[in-house]
Each structure stands twice: as structure tokens, then as C-alpha cells.
C-alpha positions in Angstrom: 35.2 -22.7 68.4 35.3 -19.9 65.8 32.0 -18.9 63.9 31.8 -19.4 60.1 31.2 -16.0 58.5 31.5 -14.3 55.1 33.2 -11.2 54.5 33.7 -8.5 51.8 36.6 -8.7 49.6 36.8 -5.2 49.5 36.9 -3.8 53.0 36.6 -7.2 54.7 33.9 -6.2 56.9 31.7 -9.0 57.9 28.5 -9.6 55.7 25.1 -11.4 56.6 25.0 -14.6 55.3 23.7 -14.9 51.7 21.5 -17.8 50.3 22.8 -19.7 46.9 22.3 -17.4 43.9 19.4 -18.6 41.7 20.1 -19.4 37.9 20.5 -15.8 36.2 21.5 -13.9 39.3 24.7 -11.7 39.4 27.4 -13.8 40.4 31.3 -13.4 40.8 33.2 -10.7 43.0 30.9 -7.8 42.6 28.2 -10.2 44.0 30.2 -10.9 47.0 30.6 -6.9 48.0 29.0 -5.5 51.2 26.6 -2.6 50.4 28.6 0.1 50.8 31.2 -1.1 48.7 29.0 -2.5 45.9 27.3 1.0 45.8 30.7 2.8 46.0 31.3 2.1 41.9 27.4 1.5 41.3 26.0 3.0 37.9 22.5 2.6 37.9 22.2 3.8 34.2 24.9 3.5 31.2 24.2 6.2 28.6 26.1 7.2 26.0 28.0 10.7 25.6 25.7 12.0 22.7 23.5 10.0 20.0 23.4 11.3 15.9 20.4 10.3 14.5 21.1 10.1 10.4 17.2 10.9 9.2 16.3 10.4 5.5 15.2 13.9 4.2 12.9 12.5 1.6 10.9 9.9 3.6 11.8 10.3 7.2 13.4 6.9 7.5 16.1 6.5 10.2 19.6 4.7 9.4 19.9 2.1 12.2 23.1 -0.1 11.6 23.3 -1.1 7.8 19.7 -0.7 7.1 17.0 2.1 6.7 13.6 2.0 8.7 10.3 3.4 8.3 10.1 4.6 12.3 6.5 6.3 11.8 7.4 9.1 14.1 5.5 12.4 14.1 8.6 14.6 14.2 12.3 14.3 14.9 11.8 14.6 18.9 9.7 11.3 18.6 12.9 9.7 16.9 15.0 11.2 19.5 13.1 9.7 22.0 13.0 6.0 20.4 17.0 6.2 19.7 17.8 7.1 23.4 15.8 4.5 24.5 17.3 1.8 22.6 20.8 3.4 23.3 20.1 3.2 27.2 21.3 0.5 29.3 20.1 0.0 33.4 21.8 -2.3 35.5 21.3 -5.7 35.4 20.7 -6.1 39.3 17.8 -3.4 39.1 14.6 -4.8 39.7 11.5 -2.7 39.6 12.6 -0.3 37.1 11.0 2.9 36.2 11.9 5.8 33.4 10.6 9.0 32.1 12.3 11.4 29.5 11.8 15.0 28.7 13.1 16.1 25.3 14.4 19.6 25.1 14.2 21.1 21.7 17.5 23.3 21.5 17.2 23.9 17.6 15.9 22.3 14.6 18.8 19.6 14.7 19.6 19.4 18.5 17.7 17.7 21.3 18.7 17.1 24.7 17.0 14.1 26.4 16.6 14.8 30.4 15.9 11.1 31.4 15.2 9.9 35.0 15.5 6.5 36.4 14.7 4.7 39.5 14.8 0.7 40.4 15.6 -1.1 43.6 19.0 -2.6 44.1 19.5 -5.2 46.9 16.3 -3.8 48.3 17.4 -0.4 48.2 15.8 2.3 45.8 18.2 4.0 43.5 17.6 6.9 41.0 19.7 8.6 38.5 19.4 11.4 35.9 21.2 11.7 33.0 21.0 14.0 30.1 22.0 12.5 26.5 22.5 15.3 23.5 20.8 13.9 20.3 22.1 15.2 17.1 19.5 15.1 13.8 21.6 14.6 10.5 19.7 14.6 7.3 21.0 11.9 4.3 18.8 10.1 1.4 17.9 6.5 2.0 18.6 3.8 -0.6 14.9 4.2 -1.6 14.7 7.8 -2.1 18.1 7.9 -4.0 16.7 5.2 -6.4 13.5 6.9 -7.0 15.5 10.2 -7.7 17.7 8.6 -9.9 14.8 7.3 -11.9 15.5 3.6 -11.3 13.2 1.0 -12.3 13.1 -2.8 -13.4 9.6 -3.5 -14.7 7.0 -1.4 -16.6 3.3 -2.0 -17.1 1.7 -0.8 -20.2 -2.1 -0.5 -20.0 -3.9 -0.9 -23.6 -7.1 -1.8 -24.6 -7.6 -4.5 -27.9 -8.7 -2.4 -31.0 -10.0 0.4 -28.8 -9.0 3.4 -26.7 -8.8 3.0 -23.0 -11.8 4.7 -21.4 -11.2 7.5 -18.5 -12.7 5.3 -16.2 -10.3 2.1 -16.8 -7.5 4.5 -16.9 -7.8 5.7 -13.5 -8.8 2.5 -11.9 -5.7 0.6 -13.5 -3.7 3.5 -12.0 -5.6 3.2 -8.6 -4.8 -0.3 -8.3 -1.2 0.0 -9.2 -0.7 2.9 -6.4 -2.8 0.9 -3.9 -1.0 -2.2 -4.3 2.4 -0.7 -3.9 1.3 1.2 -0.8 0.1 -1.7 0.8 3.5 -3.4 0.2 4.9 -0.1 1.6 2.8 -0.5 4.4 3.9 -4.0 5.0 7.4 -3.2 5.6 8.8 -3.4 2.0 10.9 -0.5 1.3 12.0 -1.5 -2.3 8.2 -1.3 -3.2 7.6 2.0 -5.1 6.5 3.5 -8.3 9.2 5.7 -10.3 7.0 7.3 -13.0 3.3 7.1 -14.5 3.8 8.1 -18.1 0.3 9.0 -19.9 0.4 8.1 -23.7 -2.5 8.5 -26.1 -2.8 4.6 -25.9 -2.7 4.2 -22.2 -0.3 4.6 -19.1 3.2 3.2 -18.6 4.0 2.8 -14.9 7.5 2.0 -13.9 7.7 0.0 -11.0 10.8 -0.7 -8.8 11.1 -4.9 -9.4 9.5 -7.3 -12.1 7.9 -9.1 -9.1 6.2 -5.8 -8.0 5.0 -5.0 -11.5 3.7 -8.5 -12.6 1.9 -8.6 -9.4 0.2 -5.1 -10.7 -0.7 -6.5 -14.1 -2.1 -9.3 -12.5 -4.7 -7.1 -10.2 -5.4 -5.0 -13.1 -6.4 -7.9 -15.4 -8.3 -9.6 -12.8 -10.5 -6.2 -12.2 -10.9 -5.4 -15.7 -10.6 -8.4 -17.6 -7.8 -8.9 -20.3 -4.6 -10.5 -20.1 -1.2 -9.6 -20.1 2.2 -11.1 -21.6 5.6 -10.2 -20.5 8.6 -9.1 -22.6 12.0 -9.1 -20.9 15.2 -7.3 -21.9 18.5 -7.8 -20.7 20.2 -4.4 -19.4 23.5 -5.6 -17.4 25.1 -8.1 -15.6 25.2 -7.7 -11.4 28.6 -8.2 -9.6 28.3 -12.1 -9.6 27.8 -12.3 -13.4 24.1 -12.9 -13.0 22.1 -11.4 -16.0 19.7 -8.7 -14.8 16.7 -8.1 -17.0 14.1 -5.6 -17.1 10.8 -6.7 -18.1 7.8 -5.0 -19.8 4.2 -6.4 -18.7 1.9 -5.3 -21.7 -1.8 -5.5 -20.2 -4.2 -5.9 -23.0 -7.9 -4.9 -22.1 -10.8 -6.7 -23.5 -12.2 -5.3 -27.1 -15.4 -4.1 -25.4 -15.6 -2.3 -22.2 -18.3 -2.1 -20.1 -20.8 0.7 -20.8 -20.5 -0.1 -24.8 -23.4 -0.9 -26.6 -22.8 -3.1 -29.3 -24.7 -5.7 -31.8 -23.2 -9.3 -31.3 -25.2 -9.6 -34.7 -26.7 -12.8 -33.6 -30.3 -11.6 -34.6 -31.3 -10.7 -31.0 -30.5 -7.1 -31.2 -28.1 -4.8 -29.1 -26.4 -5.4 -25.7 -25.5 -2.9 -22.9 -22.1 -4.6 -21.8 -22.2 -4.9 -18.2 -18.8 -6.9 -17.5 -15.7 -7.6 -19.4 -14.2 -9.8 -16.7 -13.8 -13.6 -17.9 -16.7 -14.0 -20.8 -18.3 -10.9 -21.8 -21.7 -10.1 -20.0 -24.4 -7.6 -20.7 -28.2 -6.7 -21.0 -30.3 -7.3 -24.1 -31.9 -3.9 -24.8 -34.7 -5.5 -26.7 -36.0 -7.5 -23.9 -33.7 -6.9 -20.9 -32.8 -10.4 -21.1 -29.0 -11.4 -19.2 -26.6 -11.8 -22.4 -23.4 -14.1 -21.9 -20.8 -14.4 -24.6 -20.1 -18.1 -25.5 -16.4 -17.0 -25.6 -14.4 -17.5 -22.5 -12.3 -14.6 -23.8 -14.1 -11.4 -23.3 -12.4 -9.8 -26.5 -13.6 -12.7 -28.7 -16.8 -11.9 -30.0 -17.4 -10.3 -33.1 -19.5 -7.5 -33.1 -20.3 -4.0 -34.1 -20.2 -0.8 -31.7 -23.1 1.3 -31.4 -22.0 3.6 -29.0 -21.9 4.3 -25.1 -24.7 3.8 -22.6 -23.4 7.7 -21.7 -24.7 8.5 -25.4 -28.3 7.7 -24.1 -30.8 10.7 -23.6 -34.0 10.8 -21.7 -37.3 10.6 -23.9 -40.8 10.9 -23.1 -43.1 7.8 -23.3 -46.2 8.2 -25.5 -48.0 5.1 -24.6 -47.5 1.6 -23.6 -49.2 -0.9 -26.1 -48.8 -3.8 -24.3 -46.0 -5.8 -22.5 -44.2 -6.2 -25.8 -44.2 -2.7 -27.3 -44.0 0.8 -26.2 -44.1 4.1 -27.9 -41.8 6.8 -27.3 -40.3 9.7 -28.8 -37.2 9.3 -31.0 -34.6 11.4 -29.1 -33.1 12.7 -32.3 -36.4 13.4 -34.6 -38.9 13.5 -31.6 -41.2 11.2 -33.9 -43.4 9.0 -32.0 -41.9 5.6 -32.6 -42.7 2.0 -31.5 -40.0 0.2 -30.1 -39.8 -3.2 -28.1 -40.6 -2.8 -24.4 -37.8 -4.5 -22.3 -38.2 -5.7 -18.9 -36.3 -3.1 -17.1 -38.8 -0.4 -18.3 -41.1 0.6 -15.3 -44.8 0.3 -16.7 -45.7 3.7 -15.0 -42.9 5.6 -16.3 -43.4 8.8 -18.0 -39.7 9.1 -19.1 -37.1 6.7 -20.2 -33.6 6.5 -21.5 -33.1 5.9 -25.0 -30.5 5.3 -27.7 -31.0 6.4 -31.2 -28.4 4.6 -33.8 -28.9 4.6 -37.4 -32.6 5.9 -37.7 -33.7 3.0 -34.5 -34.6 3.9 -31.2 -33.4 1.5 -28.3 -34.3 1.7 -24.7 -31.3 1.8 -22.0 -31.6 0.8 -18.5 -31.4 3.6 -16.1 -29.0 2.0 -14.1 
């Protein structure tokens, strides 16, 4: 009686009896070959003859397929390593695969990648070495092209109601815009960018890459600095599908009064140092140190007389504390001794205080 055996379909030699292949195991004719025939044509690694990498000379993004990607590489050698890692293929039968790469910088635009692989195939340790030349080409990504071409879709104009913006407000508004756009870029939005910041006497104009981005910037500025904004769309063109394309200006209007201003609400209780204009106007009564909150929800609404700014206050000498309600100080302008209200924010043991003079009247101002 003859024994049932399996034979290599190429050389005809008998091969050991094989178990039934598990799901995912290689199948077909190659799986039936003996080890000698199998390894005769075996290639552990499938590598391209060369790789060309297109890198944006502006931002360093890499072109992959039809899109550009920010890869965060330290230099172009890192880019070459990543591209080779994606391009190389290891045989499906290989297990316990290990690999390493040694880049050889030929010149500024060319890198040779010396790659070494090892893996276990059919219980046998196999190894391979391949060298892949990588050429670095430079181009301009869509984003950098738009920036260079001055492209923008939305504008944020920051102004103040019936006054000039303070330097601090200008700086904070721009910081909010730049920080928000940087966060969007960090989250992978390559279409988020600031095209231009134009400083005018009335305030900054910020040109941004999209209307959505501009609206979000305007929202964050008013949340931080108070006030409100309105949008004014302008039809600029139609896209390829006939849809109207609008460029939108978001006009931010900061409140009439700014933090640090000294105003007189003319309600009989004396001047107020404004401390906040987000929502309702809030401040400190200079006569008493009591908190002040406007009855209006809009910080621009109260009618008040501007007296000056906290920065106008000067240090002056305390002559004597008469009682809990009155203190005598030197007028910072005339140096005459004057009795003024003694507010809660004045330290009873202080030798000097900050004082503000307006229209012959002296008002004490908080240190902070």
C-alpha cells in the first residue's frame, strides 16, 4: 500500500506534511513550494529604485499624493527617513521583522538611505540590505502660494467707540488673532493663516484666510476686550459651480471707555476708575473705594465725562490722616495741602499715595 505524500509543484521533491492554513496565512502555489524553491525567488524587501520628495521651500510641508502635509521634521534627512519607511514593503510571510536605516547625505538635495532588514520566514532567519536614493525637490505649497499672492477672505477691523484704542488694546487684539490662528495651524488646519496686519491710526486691520477664521477671531476679541462686532459681506466673484463668493469685513467696536480710564458718571458720587469693560462697565469709586457697576449691559452705554487715565496719577505726600473719612495730601500740581476723601484702598500708615488732579480737584487712585 503506497504512502500519501505532498510534493513541491516546482521540483517534485517530497515536502513535510503541512497543516491546514489558518485564516490570513499565505495560500496558493507559492505556499506549496519546498523551502529551496520558495527561497530561490524570495525577496524579503520590496524597495523602489529611487524616491523623490517635494518639499515646500516656505513652510517645509511635504507633498504626499494630492495634498501637502506638515511633517514636523527637524531637517530633510528626517523627511527622507519617513518617506522611505512608507515606501518600503516587507514580505507578507516575514515575522519578527527588525529594521534599521543609515542616511548618507550626498549633498543638500540628495540622501542615500542604507536600509537593513531581518525577519523569520518558514522558521529561517532571513536578512536583506537595500539602498534607496532620495532626491529632495523644492516647490511652493498651496498655502504658501496663497500667502505670497496676498489671498484673504475675511478682514477683522478693530476700533473703539468715540475714542482711540490704547496701545494695550491694540497689542492684545493682535495677540488674540495670532494665538488663535496658531492654534488652528497646530491642530492641522493648513488653510488657517494671517495674510497681513495693517496698522492704521484708528486701529489694526487683520486680513485672514477665511470668513470662518475672521468671525472666530472677532468673537474672541470682543469676549476678551468687550464691545461687539458687525459683519459686512462684499460679493467678489463666483466659483466654478456658479456659487457666489463673498469677502466679509468684521467690524469690531470696543467699548467707549477702556480699563484704566478715570471717568465721572455724573451721578453725584464722584469719579470712577474703570477696571473692566467686558459686559457691564465696572470700576472703583475714587472717593470711597466702593465698587461701581453700570446699570447698562453695554459697557459703551453710560454717559460720562472723561477726566484722564490712571497713568496720569502721580505719587504725592500724605500730610495727615484727619479721620476715616478725610485725609490731607499735597496737590501733585500746586503742592498745596488739600483735604480730600479718604477711600478704603488707602493704607492708614502710608506716607505717600497716588493722586490725580483734574480741574483743581485732587482724587486719590488705587496703587494697583
